[in-house]
LUMGU-666381 format. One record per residue: x, y, z of N, C-alpha, C in turn; residue in three letters. Coordinates in steps of 0.2 Angstrom, whole numbers, plus 5000, padded with zeros to 4 digits. Each point is the difference from the previous one (the first is absolute). Layout:
N
XYZXYZXYZALA ...
This chain:
340
502451095211500049944998499450004992UNK 499850045000499350014997500350064994UNK 500450035003500250044996500650014997UNK 500349955002500549954996499849964994UNK 499549975002499749954994499950034995UNK 499650095001499750034995500550054997UNK 500650005001500650044997500349934996UNK 500249945003500249954995499450004995UNK 499449985001499650014994500150054995UNK 500050055004500050074993500850014996UNK 500449955002500650004997500249944998UNK 499549955000500049934998500150014991UNK 500649954997500150004994499749964996UNK 499549965004499849954996499550014995UNK 500349964997499450014993499449995001UNK 499550064995499249995001499750004996UNK 499449974999499349974993499750074999UNK 499850024994499750075000499749994992UNK 499249994999499950024994500450044996UNK 500149974992500350034994499750084999UNK 499549985000499750084999500250065006UNK 500049975004500350035005500350025001UNK 500549974998501050005000500050044996UNK 499950004995500150054993499750075000UNK 499550015003499750065003500350045007UNK 500449955002500350045009500650024997UNK 500349954991500750034999499850074996UNK 499350014997499950064996500249974993UNK 500149934996500049974994499549965000UNK 499450034997499449964998500149964995UNK 500550054994500049964993500649935001UNK 500149995007500449945003499749934999UNK 499550015000499449945001499650004992UNK 500349954995499750004994499649924999UNK 499450044997499449935000500049994992UNK 500049915001500049984992499449965000UNK 499550004995499249984999500149954996UNK 500149935003500149944995499349994997UNK 499950014992499549994997499549935002UNK 500449944999499649935000499649995005UNK 500250035008499750005004499550075004UNK 500250054997499550055003500350035007UNK 501049975000500150035009500750044997UNK 500150015007500650055000500750005002UNK 500549995001500449995002500450075001UNK 500449995005500550075001500749994999UNK 500450065000500649985002500350075004UNK 500549985004500450085004500550004998UNK 500350054998500650025000500250035005UNK 500649985004500350015003500750065001UNK 500250035002500450034999500649975002UNK 500249985007500549945002499649995005UNK 500349935002499949955004500249955001UNK 499849975003500249925000499649934996UNK 500249954996499449944998500449945007UNK 499349985004500249955003500049934994UNK 500449964997499949964996499849935002UNK 499949985005499749955002499349995000UNK 499650055002499550034999499850054993UNK 500249994998500150074993499650075003UNK 500050035006499750045003500450074998UNK 499850064998500650074999499750015009UNK 500750055001499950035006500250074999UNK 499650055001500250074997500550025005UNK 500350064998500550035007499850015003UNK 499450035002499750025006499849945003UNK 500049935000500149935002499149995000UNK 499950014995499349975000499849944994UNK 499549985001499949954994499350015000UNK 499849984992499350004998499749944999UNK 499949975006499649934997499549994996UNK 499550075001499549994997500149994991UNK 500650015000500150014991500649944999UNK 500349975006500649964997500049945005UNK 499549995003500049935002499749944997UNK 500549965000499949934995499849935004UNK 500450015006499649945005499750005006UNK 499849975006499550015003500450065006UNK 499650045003500350045003500649995005UNK 499849965004500549975006500649994996UNK 500249984994500750004998500350075000UNK 499950045001500250065000500150035007UNK 499849975005500150035006500950005001UNK 500449964997500750015001500350094998UNK 499450024996500550074998499650055006UNK 499849985005499750065004500349995008UNK 500749974999500449985006500650065002UNK 500149995004500750055004500549974997UNK 500049934999500749964995499950024995UNK 499350004994500250034992500250075000UNK 499850045006500350084998500650015003UNK 500249955005500950015001500349984991UNK 499649944998500449994993499950044994UNK 499650045001499950054996500650065001UNK 500050025005500550025002500850005000UNK 500149935000500649984999500249964992UNK 499450044997500049974992500750054996UNK 500749964998500350044996500049974992UNK 499549994996500049964995499950064994UNK 500350004997500150064995499150014997UNK 499950044999499350014996500050004992UNK 499349964998500050014992499450044999UNK 500150034995499750064999499750004991UNK 499450035000499749994994499649944998UNK 499849985003499749914999499249995000UNK 499849944999499549985000500049955002UNK 499549985009500149955004499749944996UNK 500249954998499949954997500049935008UNK 500650005002500149965003499549955006UNK 500049945001499449965004500649935002UNK 499850005005500249945002500049954996UNK 500449935002500249944996499349955000UNK 499650014996499549975001499650004993UNK 499849954996500050004993499250025002UNK 499549995005499450015000500050124999UNK 500350005006500050095000500450034994UNK 500449964999500450024994499650034993UNK 499549945000499649994993499250055002UNK 500050005007499350044999500150075003UNK 500549995003500150085004500750044996UNK 500349954999500750064999500050014991UNK 499949954997499950014992499450064997UNK 499449985001499750074999500050055002UNK 500550015003500150085003500250044994UNK 500249974994500550034995499550044996UNK 499149985001499550024997500050085002UNK 500450015003500050095002500450054994UNK 500449944996500650034996499450014994UNK 499649975000499649994992499750064999UNK 499950055006499750055002500250065000UNK 500749985004500250085003500949984998UNK 499950044993500649994995500850035005UNK 500050045006500550015002500349945005UNK 499549945000500449955003500349954996UNK 500150014994500349934996500550025001UNK 500350085002501050004999500149995006UNK 499649985005500649965007500149954998UNK 500450015005500449895003499449995003UNK 500149945001499249965003500749945005UNK 499650045007500349985005499949915003UNK 500349974999499849925002500449975005UNK 499749955003500449955004500649984998UNK 500450025007500749974995500249934998UNK 499549945001500149965000499549954995UNK 499850084996499649964993500249974995UNK 499749944999500349944996499950034992UNK 500549964999499949994990499350024997UNK 499849935003499150014998499750065002UNK 500150035005499650055003500150064996UNK 500850024999500250044996499650004990UNK 500049945001499749994992499250005000UNK 499750015007499350014997499950085003UNK 500750045003499750075000500250034995UNK 500449964996500350034992499450014998UNK 499649945000499549994992499650055002UNK 499849995008499250055002500150074998UNK 500850035002500150084999500150024993UNK 500049934993500250044996499050004997UNK 499849955003499250004999499750075001UNK 500350055005499850065001500550075000UNK 500349994994500550034996500650025004UNK 500349965005500649995003500649974996UNK 500350024996500349984995500549995003UNK 500750055003500650015001499850005008UNK 500049925002500149995005500450005006UNK 500050035006500649995004499749995007UNK 500349935003499849955006500650045005UNK 499750025004500550025008499849965005UNK 500449965003499949925004499950085009UNK 499649985003500150035006500349965004UNK 500650035002500749965004499850005007UNK 499450015004500150005007499250005001UNK 499949955005499250015002499950065003UNK 500350065001499750065001500350034994UNK 499750024995500550054996499750054999UNK 500550075002499750074997499850004993UNK 499550034998499850034994500050084999UNK 499950034994499950065000499750014992UNK 499750055001499550004991499849944999UNK 499649965004499749964998499349975001UNK 499749984994499349984998499749945004UNK 499749995005499949945003499149984996UNK 499949984998499449984998499549955007UNK 499350004999499749975006499749944997UNK 499849985005499649934998499649994996UNK 499949964994499750004996499549935002UNK 499249994998499849965003500049934995UNK 499749955004500049954995499949984992UNK 499450045001499550014996500450034992UNK 500250075003500750024996500549994998UNK 500349955004500649985000499849964993UNK 499549965000499849924994499850054996UNK 499850054999499850044992500550034998UNK 500450025005500750034996500449934999UNK 500249955000500349954998499750004995UNK 499249984998499849984993499950044996UNK 499950065003500250054992500450054999UNK 500450005006500650064998500849945001UNK 500249985007500549985001500249944996UNK 499549944999500249944993499249985000UNK 499950044994499350004996499849924998UNK 499549985003499849935000500249974991UNK 499950044997500049994991500850015000UNK 500449995002500850015000500349945002UNK 499749965004500149955004500549944997UNK 500549985002500149914998499449975000UNK 500149934999499449955003500249934997UNK 500149975004500249925000499249944999UNK 499550044999499549954998499749965007UNK 500250035005499949945003499150035006UNK 499649974999499450015002499849985006UNK 500349945003499949985006500550005004UNK 500050035004500850015004499949975008UNK 500549965003500250015007500650015002UNK 500050065004500850045001500349955007UNK 500249974998500549995005500550035005UNK 500049995005500450045006500749975002UNK 500750034997500749975005500050055004UNK 500049975006500250045007500049965006UNK 500650045005500049975005499249995004UNK 499550045000499550045004499449974996UNK 499449995002499349994998500049964991UNK 500449935005500149954995499449975000UNK 499849984992499649955001500249944999UNK 499949965004500349945004499849954994UNK 499449994997499849954996499850044991UNK 500750015000499850084994500049934994UNK 500649954999500049964995499249964999UNK 499849995003499449955002499350054995UNK 500250065003499450064996500350024993UNK 500650005000500350014993499749934994UNK 500249945002499749944997499250004998UNK 499650025006499250005000499850064994UNK 500350045001499950064994500149994994UNK 500849984998500149954994499549994996UNK 499649965005499549954995499550054999UNK 499750065003499850044996500250064996UNK 500649994997500450044996500150075003UNK 500249995006500650075002500849985001UNK 500250054998500850024999500450025007UNK 500349965002500350035006500750055000UNK 500150055004500650024999500150045007UNK 500650024999500450025005500250084998UNK 499750055001500150054997500750045002UNK 500249985005500550025004500749974997UNK 500149964995500449974998500150034989UNK 499450075001500250014994500050095000UNK 500150034995500250085000499250034999UNK 500150065001499350044999499750004994UNK 500249994995499749994993499749924999UNK 500349965003499849945001499549995003UNK 500050035008499550005003499450034997UNK 500050064998499350034997500049974994UNK 500349964996499749954993499549945004UNK 500249965006499849955002499450025002UNK 499850075002499350015003499550034996UNK 500450024994499450054994499449964998UNK 500049944998499449965000499849965004UNK 500249995009499849955004499250055002UNK 499549944995499450035003499749955007UNK 500549975001499849975006500750005004UNK 499950025007500749995005499949965006UNK 500349975002500249965006500650015004UNK 500250025004500550035005500050005008UNK 500649995001500250025008500050065001UNK 499750035006500250075001500850015000UNK 500350064996500750025002500250034994UNK 500550044999500050054995500149984995UNK 499949944997500049994992499350024998UNK 499649995005499250004997500050084999UNK 500550065000499950054998499850014992UNK 500449954999500049994992499050004996UNK 499849985006499350004997499850074997UNK 500550055002499850074995500149994995UNK 500349954995500150004995499449944995UNK 499549985004499749964996499350044996UNK 499849974999499350004998499450045004UNK 499850064998499550035004499349924999UNK 499750005007499449965000500149925002UNK 501050005000500049925001500049985007UNK 499949935000499949955008500550025002UNK 500050005006500650005005499949975009UNK 500349944999499949975007500550015004UNK 500150025006500750025002499949965007UNK 500649955000500049935007500550055006UNK 499850005005500350035006499949975006UNK 500450015004500049975008499450015003UNK 500049995007499450025004499850075001UNK 500650044998499950074998499850044993UNK 499650025001499950024993500150105000UNK 500550004994500350085000499650024993UNK 499750065001499750044994500250014995UNK 500850004998500250034994499849994994UNK 500049945000499849974991499150014999UNK 499650005006499349995000499850084996UNK 500650055003499950074998500350014993UNK 500549964998500250004994499449994994UNK 499849925003499549974995499350024998UNK 499950065005499450035001500350074994UNK 500550025001500350054996500049994992UNK 500149915000499949994993499449974997UNK 499550015005499349974997499949925001UNK 500549975002500349915003499349975003UNK 499849964999499649955002500649985008UNK 499950005004500549965004499649985007UNK 500549965002499949945004500749985006UNK 499750035006500649985004499949945003UNK 500649965000499949935004500449965005UNK 499850005007500549995006500049945000UNK 500950005001500449925000499949995007UNK 500649955002499949975007500650025003UNK 500450045003500649985003500449945002UNK 500650004997500349935001500250005006UNK 499950035005500349995009499450065002UNK 500350005007499550065002499950054998UNK 499650024999499950074996500250075003UNK 500450054996500350045007499950074994UNK 499950004993499950064996500149974992UNK 500050064998499849994990500649984999UNK 500550005004500649964995500049925002UNK 499649985004500049925001500049964993UNK 500449944999500249944996499150005000UNK 499749974995499449984999499849944995UNK 499549975000499749944996499550014998UNK 499750004995499250014998499649944998UNK 499549994999499449954997500150004993UNK 500349954997500050014994499449984997UNK 499449955001499449994997499650085001UNK 500350035007499450054999500450054996UNK 500450004999500350074996499649994992UNK 500149934999499749984992499249995000UNK 499750035006499549974999499650085001UNK 500450055004499950084999499950024994UNK 500749954995500150024992499649984997UNK 499549965003499549984996499350035000UNK 500050025005499350055005500250074993UNK 500850034999499950054996500049984994UNK 499949934998500049994993500649994997UNK 500549985002500749974998500049925001UNK 500149964996500049945002500449984992UNK 
């Protein structure tokens, strides 16, 4: 019995995770792991050149031909989300994959989520600014990339010298890749600095002149049930209410570009706080569960940040609950911040 289990383990084709440096040293290709020093934050980001392998597009994680991931370099989500990759079923899917390979590419693909697209995906283009060989490569993007996302990519790519842009859609959840440049994780402080200084410099952004902004949320979950009452109260102290989801990218940037005070419900639209002035005041409204994304972004922007909990509209379940806020309390918090 024991011998059988050992033999099965030895012949297992499951995907394994290894440190990126160990991976390239074992292959004898140390030059395949390249580093980029981000001057604004004095941190480093790394890029792995893969000769061949796959890209698991739902998590944007590359898998080398030896069935190895390098999560120390490429992990964006919590570790448990990647557990699906290290299973027999996943290994069998790799064996069965008959999708044509795409070659000589720069991996930009990211799941369809505005936060991750803006904060994790587009900042990877900074590698092309200092690694000229990357500028001639096609960009591997999500097959469902919207016209707006393609517009953002094109704009940012032009800023780093990728003028003749070619986008290649990832055609399958397991997309075979060859001669692929796979950028690693870029921390929030660095991503913010890259947007402000390189990808869309603050001085070049359009402006609508809105200094006090309430960010509406039009969605089927995490709805603010007394939003209209809050909008009415905030309007009396000079706030403009806007639903960023109804605007194009340039309009979203312009809406936030002059916002010195921002109040909004936790959701993807608040990613645009990235385009607000450094040092602004930001009040995030959330349900009974606080998530850290916008606190991290606010810290990276040097903002005064105040998370303000609401009350679940029904029995509390998770961060997606519909909820209400105490309108007088919101106004009181703003007054304490010098906004009245």
